[in-house]
C-alpha positions as CSV (number, residue, x, y, z in Angstrom):
1,M,-113.5,-57.7,212.2
2,E,-111.1,-58.1,209.6
3,K,-108.1,-61.3,210.1
4,K,-104.9,-59.6,210.8
5,I,-103.9,-63.2,210.8
6,G,-102.5,-63.5,207.2
7,S,-100.5,-60.1,207.8
8,N,-98.8,-61.1,210.4
9,V,-97.9,-64.2,209.3
10,S,-96.8,-62.1,206.2
11,S,-95.2,-59.7,208.3
12,G,-93.4,-63.3,209.7
13,A,-92.1,-64.2,207.0
14,E,-90.6,-61.4,206.4
15,K,-88.8,-61.5,208.7
16,V,-87.9,-64.6,208.6
17,E,-86.9,-64.2,204.7
18,A,-84.9,-61.1,205.9
19,V,-83.0,-62.9,208.6
20,E,-82.0,-65.4,206.1
21,N,-81.0,-62.9,203.9
22,K,-79.3,-61.2,206.6
23,T,-77.6,-64.4,207.7
24,A,-76.7,-65.4,203.9
25,K,-74.9,-62.1,203.6
26,Q,-73.4,-62.6,206.8
27,S,-72.5,-65.8,205.2
28,A,-71.6,-64.1,201.8
29,K,-69.2,-61.9,203.2
30,K,-67.6,-64.1,205.8
31,Q,-67.2,-66.2,202.6
32,S,-65.7,-63.2,200.3
33,V,-63.5,-62.4,203.5
34,S,-62.5,-66.1,203.8
35,K,-61.9,-66.2,200.0
36,N,-59.7,-62.4,200.2
37,A,-57.5,-64.4,203.2
38,A,-57.2,-67.0,201.2
39,Q,-56.1,-65.8,197.9
40,E,-53.8,-63.0,199.9
41,A,-52.1,-65.9,202.0
42,R,-51.5,-67.8,198.2
43,E,-50.6,-64.3,197.0
44,Q,-47.9,-64.5,200.3
45,A,-46.9,-67.4,199.7
46,Q,-45.9,-67.4,196.1
47,A,-44.6,-64.2,196.6
48,A,-41.9,-66.0,199.4
49,E,-41.5,-69.0,197.1
50,R,-40.3,-66.0,194.4
51,E,-37.7,-64.9,196.9
52,A,-36.7,-68.2,197.7
53,A,-36.3,-69.1,194.7
54,Q,-34.4,-66.4,193.8
55,A,-32.3,-66.9,196.4
56,R,-31.2,-70.0,195.3
57,F,-30.3,-68.8,192.1
58,E,-28.5,-66.2,193.2
59,A,-26.8,-69.3,196.1
60,A,-26.2,-71.3,192.7
61,K,-24.6,-68.5,190.3
62,A,-22.6,-67.4,193.4
63,R,-21.9,-71.3,193.9
64,S,-20.5,-71.5,190.2
65,A,-18.8,-67.9,189.9
66,K,-16.8,-69.4,193.6
67,K,-16.2,-72.4,191.5
68,E,-15.0,-71.1,188.3
69,A,-12.5,-68.9,190.3
70,S,-11.6,-72.0,192.2
71,R,-10.7,-73.4,188.7
72,M,-9.2,-70.5,186.9
73,K,-7.0,-70.5,190.4
74,A,-6.1,-74.1,189.2
75,A,-5.5,-73.5,186.2
76,Q,-2.9,-70.6,186.9
77,A,-1.6,-72.2,189.3
78,K,-0.6,-75.3,187.3
79,Q,0.5,-72.9,183.7
80,K,2.7,-71.2,186.6
81,K,4.1,-74.4,188.1
82,M,4.4,-76.1,184.5
83,Q,6.2,-72.6,183.7
84,Q,8.5,-72.9,186.3
85,K,9.6,-76.7,185.5
86,L,10.3,-75.4,182.1
87,E,12.3,-72.6,183.0
88,A,14.1,-75.4,185.7
89,K,14.8,-77.4,182.7
90,Q,16.2,-74.7,180.3
91,K,18.3,-73.5,183.4
92,R,19.7,-77.4,183.6
93,L,20.0,-77.5,179.6
94,E,21.9,-74.5,179.8
95,A,23.7,-75.1,182.8
96,R,24.3,-78.4,181.4
97,A,25.7,-76.8,177.8
98,E,28.2,-74.9,179.5
99,I,29.8,-77.6,181.1
100,K,29.9,-79.4,178.0
101,S,31.7,-76.2,176.5
102,A,33.7,-76.0,179.5
103,R,34.6,-79.5,179.3
104,A,35.2,-79.5,175.7
105,E,37.6,-75.9,176.0
106,K,39.1,-77.8,178.4
107,K,39.8,-81.2,176.8
108,A,41.2,-78.7,173.8
109,A,43.4,-76.8,176.0
110,K,45.0,-79.9,177.1
111,A,45.2,-81.4,173.3
112,A,46.4,-78.2,172.5
113,R,49.1,-78.2,175.2
114,R,49.7,-81.7,174.7
115,E,50.9,-81.4,171.0
116,M,52.7,-78.0,172.2
117,L,54.8,-80.4,174.5
118,A,55.6,-82.8,172.1
119,T,56.3,-80.4,169.1
120,E,58.6,-77.8,171.1
121,S,61.9,-77.6,171.4
122,V,64.9,-77.4,174.0
123,A,65.0,-73.5,174.1
124,E,61.1,-73.3,173.8
125,K,60.7,-75.7,177.0
126,K,63.2,-73.5,178.7
127,A,61.2,-70.8,178.0
128,R,57.9,-71.8,178.3
129,I,58.7,-73.5,182.2
130,A,60.7,-70.3,183.0
131,R,56.9,-68.2,181.6
132,E,55.3,-70.8,183.6
133,K,57.1,-69.7,186.6
134,R,56.8,-66.6,186.4
135,E,53.0,-66.6,186.0
136,R,53.1,-69.3,189.4
137,L,55.0,-66.6,191.4
138,A,52.7,-63.7,190.3
139,K,49.2,-66.0,191.0
140,K,50.7,-66.0,195.0
141,Q,51.3,-62.5,195.1
142,Q,48.0,-61.7,193.9
143,Q,46.0,-64.8,196.7
144,A,48.6,-63.0,199.0
145,Q,46.9,-59.5,198.5
146,A,43.8,-61.0,198.6
147,R,44.6,-62.9,201.9
148,E,45.7,-59.6,203.3
149,A,42.8,-57.5,202.0
150,A,40.5,-60.2,203.7
151,L,42.7,-59.5,206.8
152,R,42.2,-56.1,207.3
153,E,38.8,-56.2,206.8
154,K,38.3,-58.7,209.6
155,Q,40.4,-56.3,212.0
156,E,38.8,-53.2,211.0
157,A,35.1,-55.2,211.0
158,R,36.6,-56.4,214.8
159,K,38.0,-52.9,216.2
160,K,34.5,-51.8,215.3
161,A,32.5,-53.9,217.1
162,Q,35.1,-53.5,220.0
163,E,34.7,-49.8,220.2
164,K,30.9,-50.4,220.0
165,R,31.0,-52.5,222.7
166,D,33.1,-50.1,224.8
167,A,30.8,-47.1,224.1
168,S,28.2,-49.4,225.4
169,R,29.8,-49.7,228.8
170,S,30.2,-46.7,229.3
171,K,26.7,-45.9,228.3
172,K,25.8,-47.8,230.9
173,R,28.1,-47.2,233.8
174,G,27.2,-43.4,233.1
175,E,23.4,-44.5,233.6
176,K,23.9,-46.8,236.8
177,K,23.2,-44.9,240.1
178,S,22.6,-45.5,243.7
179,G,20.1,-44.4,245.8
180,G,18.8,-41.9,243.0
181,R,21.7,-40.2,242.8
182,A,24.4,-40.5,240.6
183,R,28.3,-42.1,242.2
184,T,30.4,-39.6,242.7
185,P,33.8,-41.4,242.2
186,G,36.6,-41.1,244.2
187,I,39.9,-41.7,244.1
188,G,39.7,-45.6,243.6
189,G,37.6,-44.8,240.3
190,W,39.6,-42.0,238.9
191,I,42.9,-44.7,239.2
192,A,41.0,-47.4,237.6
193,A,40.0,-44.8,234.9
194,V,43.4,-43.5,234.3
195,S,44.5,-47.7,234.2
196,V,41.7,-48.4,231.5
197,L,42.4,-45.2,229.3
198,G,46.8,-46.2,229.3
199,A,45.8,-49.5,228.6
200,A,43.4,-48.4,226.0
201,C,46.3,-46.6,224.5
202,L,48.8,-49.4,224.4
203,A,46.1,-51.3,222.6
204,L,45.8,-48.5,220.0
205,A,49.2,-48.2,219.9
206,A,49.9,-51.8,219.4
207,V,47.1,-51.8,216.6
208,V,48.6,-49.1,214.4
209,T,52.0,-50.3,214.6
210,V,50.8,-53.2,213.6
211,G,48.7,-52.1,210.9
212,S,51.5,-49.5,209.9
213,F,53.3,-53.1,209.6
214,R,51.1,-54.4,207.1
215,M,50.2,-51.8,205.1
216,S,54.0,-51.4,204.5
217,D,54.4,-54.8,203.9
218,M,50.9,-54.5,201.2
219,T,52.7,-51.4,199.6
220,M,55.9,-53.6,199.4
221,R,54.4,-56.3,197.9
222,S,52.7,-54.4,195.5
223,A,55.4,-52.0,194.6
224,N,57.5,-55.9,193.9
225,G,54.6,-56.8,191.9
226,Y,54.8,-53.7,189.4
227,R,58.8,-54.5,189.1
228,A,58.2,-58.0,188.5
229,T,56.2,-56.8,185.3
230,L,59.6,-54.9,184.5
231,Y,61.8,-58.3,185.4
232,E,59.6,-60.1,183.0
233,L,60.7,-57.9,180.1
234,V,64.1,-57.7,181.3
235,S,64.7,-61.1,181.9
236,V,63.5,-62.1,177.9
237,S,66.1,-59.2,177.1
238,E,68.6,-60.7,178.6
239,D,68.0,-63.7,177.3
240,L,67.9,-62.7,173.9
241,D,71.3,-60.5,174.6
242,D,72.8,-63.8,175.7
243,N,72.0,-65.7,172.6
244,F,73.1,-62.8,170.6
245,A,76.2,-62.5,172.1
246,K,77.0,-66.3,171.3
247,L,75.7,-66.5,167.8
248,R,78.3,-63.0,167.0
249,V,81.3,-65.8,168.1
250,S,79.5,-68.6,166.6
251,S,81.2,-70.7,163.3
252,G,79.0,-74.1,163.1
253,T,76.0,-73.7,161.3
254,G,74.2,-76.1,163.7
255,E,74.7,-73.8,167.0
256,Q,73.9,-71.1,165.1
257,R,70.7,-72.7,164.2
258,T,69.8,-73.5,167.6
259,L,71.3,-69.3,168.7
260,L,68.5,-68.4,166.1
261,T,65.7,-70.7,167.2
262,Q,66.6,-69.7,170.6
263,I,65.9,-66.1,169.7
264,L,62.7,-66.1,167.5
265,V,61.1,-68.0,170.9
266,D,62.7,-65.3,172.5
267,T,60.9,-62.4,170.5
268,A,57.4,-63.8,171.0
269,L,58.3,-64.0,174.9
270,M,59.0,-60.3,174.4
271,E,56.0,-59.2,172.6
272,S,54.2,-60.5,175.1
273,A,56.1,-59.0,178.0
274,I,55.6,-55.7,176.2
275,E,52.0,-56.3,176.4
276,K,51.8,-56.2,179.9
277,I,52.8,-52.6,180.7
278,P,50.8,-50.0,180.2
279,V,52.8,-48.3,177.7
280,D,51.9,-45.5,175.2
281,A,51.1,-46.3,171.2
282,A,53.8,-45.0,170.1
283,T,56.6,-46.2,173.1
284,G,54.8,-50.2,172.6
285,T,55.3,-49.3,168.4
286,D,58.5,-48.3,168.5
287,I,59.4,-51.6,170.9
288,S,57.8,-54.3,169.1
289,S,59.0,-52.7,165.7
290,F,62.9,-54.0,166.6
291,V,61.3,-56.9,168.2
292,N,59.5,-58.1,164.8
293,R,62.3,-56.8,163.0
294,T,64.4,-58.7,165.1
295,G,62.4,-62.3,164.5
296,M,61.8,-61.2,160.9
297,C,65.8,-60.7,160.7
298,A,66.1,-64.6,163.0
299,R,63.9,-66.3,160.6
300,M,65.4,-65.2,157.6
301,L,68.2,-66.2,158.5
302,L,67.1,-69.4,159.5
303,G,65.4,-70.0,156.2
304,K,68.9,-69.8,155.2
305,L,71.4,-71.8,157.0
306,S,68.3,-74.5,157.0
307,A,68.9,-74.7,153.4
308,G,72.3,-75.0,153.5
309,G,73.6,-71.6,153.3
310,A,76.0,-69.7,155.3
311,L,75.9,-66.2,156.9
312,T,77.4,-63.2,155.0
313,E,79.5,-60.7,156.3
314,R,76.9,-58.3,156.0
315,E,74.6,-60.9,157.7
316,Q,77.2,-61.1,160.6
317,Q,77.3,-56.9,160.3
318,L,73.4,-57.6,160.6
319,I,73.5,-59.5,164.1
320,A,76.1,-57.1,165.7
321,Y,74.0,-54.7,165.0
322,L,71.2,-56.8,166.8
323,Y,72.9,-57.2,169.4
324,E,73.6,-53.7,170.6
325,T,71.0,-52.4,170.1
326,N,69.1,-54.9,172.6
327,A,72.1,-54.6,174.8
328,K,71.2,-50.7,174.9
329,L,67.4,-51.5,175.3
330,C,68.2,-54.2,178.4
331,T,70.7,-51.8,180.2
332,E,68.0,-49.1,180.2
333,L,65.2,-51.6,181.3
334,N,67.6,-53.1,183.7
335,D,68.3,-49.2,185.4
336,L,64.6,-48.6,185.2
337,A,63.4,-51.7,187.0
338,L,66.2,-51.7,189.9
339,H,66.6,-47.4,190.5
340,T,62.2,-46.3,189.8
341,P,61.1,-45.5,193.4
342,A,58.5,-47.4,194.6
343,E,55.8,-44.4,194.3
344,E,56.9,-43.5,190.8
345,L,56.6,-46.9,189.7
346,A,53.1,-47.8,191.3
347,A,51.7,-44.4,190.2
348,Y,53.0,-45.2,186.4
349,F,51.1,-48.6,186.6
350,E,47.8,-46.9,188.1
351,G,47.3,-44.6,185.1
352,K,48.8,-41.7,186.9
353,E,51.7,-39.0,185.5
354,S,55.3,-40.2,186.0
355,G,58.4,-40.2,184.8
356,V,58.7,-44.3,183.9
357,G,56.6,-43.3,180.9
358,A,59.4,-40.5,179.3
359,R,61.8,-42.9,180.1
360,L,60.1,-46.0,178.0
361,S,60.1,-43.5,175.3
362,E,63.4,-42.8,175.3
363,I,63.8,-46.8,175.4
364,G,61.6,-46.8,172.4
365,Q,63.2,-44.2,170.6
366,G,66.8,-45.9,171.1
367,A,65.0,-49.4,169.7
368,V,63.3,-48.2,166.5
369,K,66.8,-46.8,164.8
370,K,67.2,-49.5,161.9
371,P,70.3,-51.0,161.0
372,E,72.6,-49.6,157.7
373,E,72.0,-53.2,155.7
374,I,68.7,-55.2,155.9
375,G,67.6,-56.5,152.9
376,D,64.1,-55.7,152.8
377,A,61.8,-53.5,151.0
378,P,61.1,-49.7,151.8
379,F,58.8,-48.9,154.6
380,A,58.6,-52.7,155.6
381,G,57.6,-53.6,159.4
382,E,56.2,-50.2,159.6
383,G,53.0,-51.5,161.1
384,N,49.1,-50.5,161.6
385,V,48.5,-46.9,160.1
386,G,45.1,-45.9,160.6
387,D,42.0,-48.0,161.5
388,N,42.4,-51.5,161.7
389,A,40.7,-53.0,158.1
390,I,40.3,-57.2,159.3
391,I,39.4,-56.5,163.6
392,G,35.6,-55.8,162.3
393,I,35.1,-58.4,160.3
394,A,32.8,-61.9,161.5
395,E,35.1,-64.2,163.5
396,V,35.5,-67.7,161.6
397,S,35.3,-70.9,163.5
398,A,38.6,-73.5,164.0
399,S,36.7,-75.7,161.5
400,D,36.2,-73.5,158.9
401,A,39.8,-72.2,159.3
402,E,41.1,-75.5,159.1
403,E,39.5,-75.9,155.3
404,K,40.6,-72.7,154.2
405,V,44.4,-73.7,155.5
406,R,43.6,-77.1,153.3
407,S,42.4,-74.8,150.3
408,C,45.4,-72.7,150.3
409,F,47.6,-75.9,149.9
410,E,45.6,-77.4,147.4
411,G,49.0,-78.2,145.2
412,Y,51.6,-79.0,148.4
413,H,50.3,-82.9,149.2
414,I,49.5,-82.4,152.9
415,A,49.3,-85.2,154.8
416,D,48.7,-83.7,158.1
417,V,47.0,-81.0,159.2
418,R,47.0,-79.6,163.4
419,M,45.7,-76.8,164.8
420,T,48.8,-75.4,167.7
421,G,46.6,-73.0,169.3
422,E,45.7,-69.0,168.6
423,T,48.0,-66.1,168.3
424,M,46.4,-62.5,169.9
425,A,48.3,-59.9,169.0
426,R,47.1,-56.7,169.3
427,D,45.9,-56.5,165.6
428,F,44.6,-59.2,165.1
429,R,44.2,-62.7,166.2
430,A,44.9,-65.7,164.2
431,Y,44.6,-69.8,164.5
432,N,47.8,-71.1,164.1
433,F,48.6,-74.5,162.5
434,V,51.2,-76.9,161.3
435,L,51.0,-78.8,157.9
436,T,53.1,-81.8,157.2
437,D,53.4,-83.1,153.5
438,E,54.3,-86.4,152.2
439,N,58.1,-85.7,152.6
440,G,57.9,-84.4,155.6
441,T,57.9,-81.1,154.9
442,E,56.3,-78.8,157.9
443,Y,54.7,-75.7,156.8
444,F,53.3,-73.2,159.8
445,A,50.8,-70.9,158.8
446,Q,47.9,-68.8,160.9
447,V,44.4,-67.5,159.2
448,T,42.6,-65.1,161.0
449,K,40.1,-65.0,163.3
450,N,38.3,-61.9,161.6
451,G,37.1,-62.7,157.9
452,G,39.5,-66.5,157.8
453,K,42.5,-64.9,155.7
454,L,45.5,-66.9,155.1
455,A,47.6,-64.0,157.2
456,F,51.1,-65.9,157.0
457,F,53.0,-68.7,156.4
458,D,56.3,-70.2,156.4
459,S,58.9,-73.6,155.6
460,Y,62.7,-74.0,155.3
461,E,62.3,-76.3,152.4
462,V,65.6,-76.4,150.8
463,C,66.5,-74.6,147.3
464,T,69.5,-76.1,146.4
465,Q,69.3,-75.1,142.3
466,K,68.8,-72.5,140.5
467,N,65.5,-73.7,137.9
468,F,63.0,-70.3,137.5
469,T,64.4,-67.0,137.1
470,L,62.8,-64.3,139.2
471,E,60.3,-62.7,136.4
472,N,58.7,-66.7,136.2
473,C,58.7,-66.4,140.4
474,D,56.8,-63.0,140.6
475,S,54.5,-64.6,137.8
476,L,54.0,-67.8,140.0
477,A,54.2,-66.2,142.9
478,Q,51.0,-63.3,141.7
479,E,48.9,-66.3,140.6
480,Y,48.8,-68.1,144.0
481,L,48.2,-64.5,145.6
482,A,45.6,-64.4,143.6
483,R,43.9,-67.5,144.4
484,L,44.3,-66.2,147.7
485,G,41.6,-62.8,147.1
486,Y,44.6,-60.9,146.5
487,T,44.3,-58.9,143.7
488,G,45.1,-55.4,142.4
489,L,49.2,-55.8,143.6
490,T,52.2,-54.6,141.6
491,P,55.8,-55.6,142.4
492,V,57.7,-53.1,143.6
493,W,61.0,-54.9,145.4
494,F,63.1,-58.1,144.6
495,S,65.7,-59.9,146.2
496,D,67.3,-63.3,145.3
497,A,69.5,-64.9,148.3
498,G,70.0,-68.9,148.8
499,N,67.7,-69.9,145.6
500,V,64.6,-68.5,147.2
501,A,63.4,-65.2,145.6
502,S,61.9,-62.4,148.1
503,I,58.9,-60.3,146.4
504,T,57.5,-57.5,148.2
505,Y,53.9,-56.3,146.5
506,V,51.7,-53.3,147.8
507,A,48.3,-52.3,146.6
508,D,48.3,-50.2,143.3
509,I,45.5,-48.2,143.9
510,S,44.0,-46.0,140.7
511,G,48.0,-45.7,139.8
512,V,49.6,-45.4,143.4
513,R,51.3,-47.4,144.9
514,A,50.4,-47.7,148.6
515,Y,53.2,-48.8,150.6
516,P,51.2,-49.7,153.7
517,D,48.9,-52.9,151.9
518,M,52.5,-54.8,151.8
519,I,52.2,-58.8,151.1
520,R,55.7,-60.4,151.6
521,V,56.4,-63.6,149.4
522,R,59.3,-66.2,149.2
523,V,60.0,-68.3,146.3
524,C,61.4,-71.8,145.5
525,E,63.4,-70.8,142.5
526,E,64.2,-74.7,142.3
527,K,60.8,-75.9,142.5
528,G,58.4,-72.8,141.6
529,R,56.0,-72.9,144.1
530,V,55.4,-70.1,146.6
531,V,57.0,-71.9,149.9
532,G,56.6,-68.4,152.6
533,M,54.1,-64.8,152.7
534,D,53.3,-62.8,154.8
535,A,50.2,-60.4,154.0
536,H,50.1,-59.1,157.5
537,A,50.0,-55.5,156.7
538,Y,47.9,-55.6,153.7
539,L,45.2,-57.1,156.5
540,V,45.3,-54.2,158.7
541,N,45.6,-51.5,156.3
542,H,43.5,-51.7,153.2
543,H,40.6,-50.3,153.6
544,G,38.5,-47.5,153.0
545,K,39.1,-44.2,150.7
546,R,42.7,-42.9,150.8
547,E,44.0,-40.1,148.9
548,V,45.1,-40.2,145.1
549,S,44.5,-37.0,144.0
550,P,47.9,-34.9,144.2
551,A,47.9,-31.5,144.3
552,L,51.4,-30.8,142.1
553,T,51.8,-33.3,139.0
554,Q,54.7,-34.8,138.6
555,S,56.3,-32.8,136.1
556,E,56.2,-30.3,139.5
557,A,57.6,-32.8,141.9
558,R,60.3,-33.3,140.2
559,A,61.4,-30.0,139.5
560,K,61.8,-29.7,143.0
561,L,64.9,-32.4,142.7
562,A,68.4,-32.0,143.3
563,S,69.5,-31.1,140.0
564,A,73.0,-33.8,140.5
565,L,70.0,-35.9,140.4
566,E,69.2,-38.9,136.8
567,V,65.7,-39.8,137.3
568,Q,65.0,-43.4,136.0
569,S,61.5,-43.4,137.2
570,G,58.7,-41.7,139.3
571,H,55.3,-42.6,140.4
572,L,52.1,-41.8,143.0
573,A,53.2,-43.5,145.9
574,L,51.3,-43.9,149.4
575,I,53.8,-44.2,152.2
576,P,53.9,-44.8,156.1
577,L,54.8,-41.8,158.2
578,G,54.1,-42.0,162.2
579,R,50.8,-43.3,162.2
580,R,49.4,-41.7,159.3
581,E,49.8,-42.3,155.3
582,V,51.1,-39.5,153.2
583,L,50.4,-39.3,149.3
584,T,54.0,-39.5,147.8
585,Y,56.4,-39.3,144.0
586,E,58.0,-41.5,144.6
587,F,61.1,-40.8,142.3
588,V,64.0,-43.9,142.4
589,C,67.4,-42.0,140.9
590,K,70.7,-42.0,140.2
591,Y,74.0,-40.0,141.5
592,G,77.2,-41.1,139.6
593,E,77.5,-44.9,140.8
594,E,74.7,-44.9,143.1
595,Q,71.3,-45.4,143.7
596,F,68.8,-43.7,145.3
597,I,64.7,-43.6,146.4
598,L,63.4,-39.9,147.4
599,Y,59.6,-39.5,148.1
600,L,58.3,-35.8,147.6
601,D,55.5,-34.7,149.6
602,A,52.7,-34.9,146.0
603,H,50.9,-31.8,148.2
604,T,53.8,-29.5,148.7
605,G,57.0,-30.7,146.9
606,D,59.0,-31.4,150.2
607,E,60.6,-34.1,150.9
608,V,60.1,-36.6,153.5
609,R,62.2,-39.8,153.1
610,I,65.3,-40.6,151.2
611,F,66.5,-44.3,151.0
612,R,69.9,-45.3,149.8
613,V,70.3,-48.5,147.9
614,H,73.0,-51.0,148.1
615,E,74.0,-53.8,146.3
616,S,75.6,-57.3,147.0
617,A,75.4,-60.7,146.5
618,Q,72.4,-61.6,148.1
619,G,70.9,-58.4,146.5
620,S,69.7,-55.0,147.1
621,Y,69.0,-53.4,150.8
622,L,68.4,-50.2,151.8
623,S,69.9,-47.8,154.5
């Protein structure tokens, strides 16, 4: 019998081995599962760490952006604050500069006023006090009108507020009910309503009446203000009338000089008064022309008296003419101011159609008539004939103007120069200077603000001897004008009075005499130097392209003259005609013993102007 122990043993070993293998497999499997779980846990942990790191990065990034935005905001706020500080500082500096400028202007005005008060004459003081009184009255009228307007506005506002309150109360009373039904007013309510309505009507009537009174008062004040403007012109005209009346009967040189000085002041005041009235250009030019001629004649006569001369019969006739013309002007202005209806006057000052303008035009045409005897060149005092040549030039400062006036008087031994103010005329503005030489002789000079040109100067230097001829004086005058920059001139008129030569020059443009471009010069025949000059007409008219080509030849134009005339000379000439220039032929002719100057249109040959030349002991004059 075979033994099966070995086999069984082997079978048990196999079982044991199988169990062990199974156990090992299970253990390996468990280890593998455990390993996979650990790996997965590690991966999950790593992913969580990465997410946490990303979150920390994003948070840090957000904090950095927020911090940067905060820094930018702070920087912008700081920059804005600095900008505001700079702007505030700039404003303070500008305000200080304005205050300093205002103080400087005020100081200069005070200094100019002190200077003016220190140098003004009795007549000037009287005129100044009257002018300041009129200005104060006008200012008071303006203030009164402003107060009336404010009171009227306040009353209107109060009235509107009361109406609003009354409307609100009426609405509330209408909405009020008793027991859900509207209350029916009885007889008592009707009586109350009638009483309230009556009281309201009386109050409204009172308000309307008072308002009517106030409006009437305002209208009266306005009309009086307009009349006051005319009265200012009338007042100065009456002063001129008074002074001319005295001058006609005066025989003393001292009193004549005083009266002529007062007339000079009155002409300046009258020119200022004319500028306040809204007259048209032609009327203003007509009246201003008379005023300017009056001032020119007064200055000429005053210079003659200061030089030791006496008024001639011809000059007395000139004074009589000026007196008569001004007397008519004064009468017409007075009648206009007193008898013009308030509505018509108000309409005129407000720029509406009115008969006042026509009346003023008639007055101006009456004033523009010239006297028979004025010792002046043809077309003197005609004014501007086109665009103002100087008004568009750049302005110069007062210090530059002072340097200019000093350079113009280099050979006059000037010891002192004082600026006394400014002239603000319609066609030019100028700085005014008073110069005093080492001998105490004073010169009054004007330098234009536009361009810094010496436009005018005058002195009353005494010239007692005739050491220079008219030809010498002409050479001296042209040399002086050339130093001032006035060249290309030709003399057209000579006169000789009180040992002072008066020479009138006009611009020579390609052989054409331009009479609007006129300069008048006075030369002392004793000392041989210029003692007066007026280049105002030249400065405002000398510009632009001028017409210098005639349609007729000189011989063709000459053939149109009267056969009885003996032609002594002929030239092409630009002459003023109203507000325009006309190219003409100028012929100096004789008719027997008389002399005439005729101007014929260079295109048509028609006569444009004729002057008659008179001779006297003081020189030639025109009529």
